[in-house]
N, C-alpha and C positions, 0 to 999 in steps of 0.2 A: 057398515059405514064406508069402509075402504072400497068396496065394490061399487057403491053408488058414486063415490068421488071419481074413481078411475073410469066409470062409464060415461062421464061427461066428455063431450068433444073438446078438442083443442080449439082456441079461437082462430078463425080463418085469417088469411093474410089481408083480405078486404077489410075485416074488422080492425085489424092493427093499423092499416093505413087510414081508416076513418078516425081512429083515436088520434093519430098523428096530425091529421088535417085540422081537427078542432082545437087541439092545444097550440098548433102553429097559427091558426086564425086568431087565437087570443094573443099570441105574440105579435101579430100584425098591429093590433091596436097599441100595444106597449111601445113598439118601435116608432109608430106614428107620433105618439105623444112626445117621445124623447126628442125627435128631430123636428118638432114644430117650432122650435126657437130659432134655429139657424136661418131660415128664409126671412125671418122678421128682424134680424139684427139691425139692418139700416133703418127700419121704421122705429124700432125701439130707441135708436140713437137720435133720430130726428124729432119724433113726436113726444117721447118721454124723457129725452135728454140723458139717456143712459150712456155711460162710458163703456169701453171694451172690458174694463174690470167688472162693471155691473153685469154685463152680458155673460162674462166668464163665471160670475157668481151664480147666475140663474142656471147655468149648465152644470157647474161644478158642485153646487150644493146638493144636487141630485145624488151624488156619490157619497156625501158625508155620512148619512146614517148607515150606509152599507159597509162602512169600515167595521162595524160590529154586527149589524142586523143580518147580513146574509149568512154569517156563520151560525148565528142563533136560528135563522130561518132554515138552514140546512139540517140542524139538529131537530127542529120542529117537524120538518118533513119526514125524517127518519122515525120520529116518535108517534106522530098523529096521522101520517099518511099524506099522500099527494092530493087527494080530492079536496078536503076541506082547506088545507094550507094553500093550494092554488087559488081557490075562491077568495079567501081572505086577502091574499096579496094582490089579486086583480082588482078587488073592490077598492083597495087603497090607491091603486093607479087611477081609477075613475075619480075618486074624491080629489086627489091631487090635481088632476087636469082641470076639474071644475073650479077649484080655488084659484089656480093660476089665471084662468080666463076671466075671473070675476072681479079682479082688482087691478088698478093701475099703479098702486104703490109698490115700490121695489121689495119692501119687507114682506108684504103679503104674497106677492108673486113668488118670492123665494121660498116662503113657507109652503106654498102649493107645490113647487118643484121638489121640496124636501119630502113632503108626504108622498108624492108620486115615486120618488126614489126609494122611499121606505118599502113600498110594495113591489116596485118594478124588478129590481135585481133579485129579490127573493122569489118572485114569480118565475124569473128565468131559471133560477136554480131548481125550482119545483118542476117546471116543464122539462128541463134537461134530465132530471131524475126520472120522470115519467118515461121518456124515450129510452133511457138507459135500462129500464126495467121491462119495457115492452118489446125491445128489439135487441137481439144478441147476434154474435158471430158476423156472418158475411153481410147482413143487412144494416149493421149498426151505423157505420160512417155515412152510408147513403141516406139513412133515416135522418140523421143529424143534418145532413146537407139539405134535404127537402124542407126540414123545419126552418133552417136559416133562410132558405129561399122565400118562403111565404112570409116569414117575419120581416125580412128586409124589404118586401114589397110595401110594408108600412113606411119604412124610411124613404123608399123611392117615391111613394105617393106624397109624403110630407115635403120632401125637398123640391118636388116638381109642382107643388100646389100653387106657386106664383103663376104657373102656366094654366093649369086646368081649373083653378079657382081664382083667376086674375081679379075678378070683380070684388073679391073679399079683401084685397090687399091695399085698399085706400086707407084703411084704418088698422092699427096694430092688433086690436082685440078680436075682430071677427074671424081671422084664421084660427085663433085658439078655440073658438067654439066648435070647429070641425074636429079638433083633437078630443073634445069631450064626447062627440059621437063615436070616435074610434074607441074610446074607453067603454062605451056601452056595448059595442060589438064584442070586445074582449070578454066582458061579463057574460054575455049570452053564449059565447063559445065555450067558456069554462063550465057553465051550467050543463050544457049538452055533454061535454066530456065526463062530468061527474055522473050523469045518468048512464052513459055507456059503460063506464068503469064499474059502477055498481051492478049493472046488468051482467057484465062479464064475470064478476066475482060469484054470482049466483048460478050462472048458466054454463060456464066453461070450466074445464080443468086447467087451472093456472099454476104456474110454477110459484111456490111459496116465496114470499119476500123475506129475506133475513131481517131480523130486528135486533137492535142493540138493547140488551137488557139493562145496561147501565151506561150512561154517558160519562166518559172520563176525558176531560178536555186535554189533558197532557198527552193523550194518545195521538193527537194530531201531529205531534212531533215525531211520531214513529213512522210516518209516511216516508217512503223511499226517496233517495236522491233524485230519481227520475221524475217523481211527482213534483218535487220542488223546482226542478229545472223547467218543467212545463208551466208551473205557476209564474216563475220569473219571466219566461217568454211571454206569457199572457199579459202581464202588467206592462211590459215595455211595448208590446205590439199595440194594444188598445190605447195606451197613452199617446202613441204617435198617430192614431187614426181619428178617434172621436173628438179630442180637443182641436184637431185641425178642422174637422167638419163644423165645429161650433162657429168658427170665424171664416169658413171657406167662401161662402157667398159674398160676404162683405169684402174679403181679400180679393176675390176675382173682380168685383166691381171697382174697387178703389185702386188696385195695382195694375190690372190688365184691362180695365175699361169695359168690362162686359155689362150686359143688362142683368137685372135681378133674375129674369127667367133663364138666361144662359148660365149664370152663376149657379143657380139651383140645379140645372141639368148637369153641369160639369161635376158638381159635388155628388149628384145621384149616380154618376157613372160607377162609383165604388159599389153602390147597392145593385145597380143593374148587372154589373159583372158578376157579383156574388150570387145573384138570383139564378143566373144561368150556369155558372161554373162550379159553385160550391158542391152541389150534389154529384157532379162529374168527378171533381177532385176527391170527394169522399168515397165514391165507388172505386176510383183508381187506388186509393190508399187501402181499401179493403182487400183488393186483389194483389197488389204488388208489395205492400208493406212500405219499408223505407220511410217511415213517418217522420223521424227526426231529420233525415236528409231533405225531405220535402219542406219542412219548416225552416231549415237553413236557407233553402233557395228563396222562399217567400220573404224572409227577413232581409236577404241580400238585395232584393228588388226595391225595398223601401229606402235604402241609404241615399241614392242620388235624386229621388224624385222631388224632394222639397227644395233642394238647391237649384234644380233645373227651373222650377217655378219662380224662385227668388232672383236668380241672376241672368236668366236667358229669356228670349222671346220665342222659344220653341213653342210649337202648337201645344196648347194646354191638354189636348186630347192624349198626347203621348205620356206625360207623367201620370195623368189620371188613369190611363189604361194600365200602366205598370202597377200603380197602387191598387187598382181593381183586382188584378191577378193575385197580388199578395193578400188582399182582403178576402178573396175567395178561398185561397189555398190553405192559409194557416188555420183559420177556425175550423175548416172541414176536417183537418187532421188533429188539431189540438184538443178539442173538447171530447171526441170519442177516445182519445188516448188515455184520459183519466179513467174511463170505465174499464180499460185494459189493465191499468197499473194498480188500481185501488180495489180492495175487497168490496163486494156489493153492499154489505151491511153498513159500510161507512161512506157510501157513494154520495148521499145527500150532504154529509158533513164535508167531504172532500171538495165537492163543487161549491159549497158555501164558503169554505176557506179560500178557495181559488178566486171566487168572485169578490170576497172581502178585500183581498190584496189588490185585485184589479181596480177596485173602486178607490183605494188609497191613491193609486196612480192617476185615475181619471179626475178625482177632485183636485189633486195637487197640480196637475198639468193644465187643467182649465183655468185655475187661479193664476198659475205662473205665466201662461201664454197671454191671458188678458192683461196682466201687469206689464209684461215685457212689451206688448204692443203700445200701451200707453206711455211707458217709460222711454222707449226708443223712437216713438213717433212713426212706427212702421212695422213691417212684418218679418224683416230679415233675421233678427235675433231669434224669433220663434222658429223659423225654418231650420236654423242650425240646431236648435234643441230637438226638433222632430227627427232630423237626420241622425243625430247621435243615438236616439232611441232605436233606430234601425240597426245600428252597429251592435248595441248591447243584445238585441234580439237574436242576431246572428251568433253571438258568443254563447248565449244560453242554449240555443238549438244545437250548437256544436258540442257543448258539454253534455247535453242530453244524449246525443248519438254516442259519445264516448262511454257514458254510463250504461246504455243499453247494449253496447257491443261487448261489455264485460260479463263477469259471472253472475251479476245481480240483475240481468236483463229480464224483462217481462214479456218478451215476444212482440214488442212494439214495432220492430223492424220486419216482422214476418207478415207475409200476405197469405191469402187462401191457399196458394199453391204449396206453401211451406207448412201449413197447419193441418191440411187434410192428409 
């Protein structure tokens, strides 16, 4: 038996990249559905009489089930495997998108977004775990970067849909039907991944995946300080980005007088930058290391950008470009860092816990920003909140660097030149 197993070939690099392509294509649909609300914000306000708090609810409720679900989802991934768990979570994304597009009532639309969120974040955990297990060493950050590039193409397409699907924007509901199609694409891609992964298990010599014999929830508190600093950076970083994008198009239109099309493009600059730069930053991190230092730099860039937009008439391309660099750099380094810090057998749980805490921030700050916009009658208060999150991100990245430079470091600061 041992000879037969050892005689099987290793999966080729082309096969690995094909796996990466299809799970990333599934993420494309996920990201499209998530960002389908932002370009509709003014139409929801005018045609359905939604307040900013209502719009914040539609985006924020996405994160509510994930305060618990992604941790459970991470454990499920570790126990039943990535294939079936990815399919289940992606199916929930499609159902949620369909429910949201089918009703004009705020409650039913919110239920649809909740169902979508129930699957979407756990799906991201599953896909992240797939990549962490199919790619190791010098290809890891680059693979994560490519995954984010294709996934964010979904965000880019959604945010620019007022331009390429302009005829659909006379009425609030029709653009949401496009998001349902994106969900169908995700399901198709996951089915193809399932088939390829099953084929690989039978045809190739694969590195065995460690399994946890017993799930002990208290073990999550045994994760290192470095892991927790990455988690804290994650929640502050994403809480400053995605809740901003929820209201970005409406903000640009009302405060800076842009068209919906231009507002959508400005918001999508984050995605466009990330699509190009994230794989390059990931490749750079693989080779030079200095991961916490890179995350410090990305956090520093975020501190001034919101205040520039709130208080000056500087070209909006400048702060959005700075934000785009941060949005490319930090995720390219942050997510692969977990695979370096955490034992592989607990990788699904680690990503699930990290995403759970991230979603506490996303839900809270979508609600908070929606409320603050209505309460203050403008956007300045919210911009100060976002700017403060950049400062805390810088602090946590600094503490991560301090931890990794000590005796308990995990090699996070090492590049290929130092590990070979």
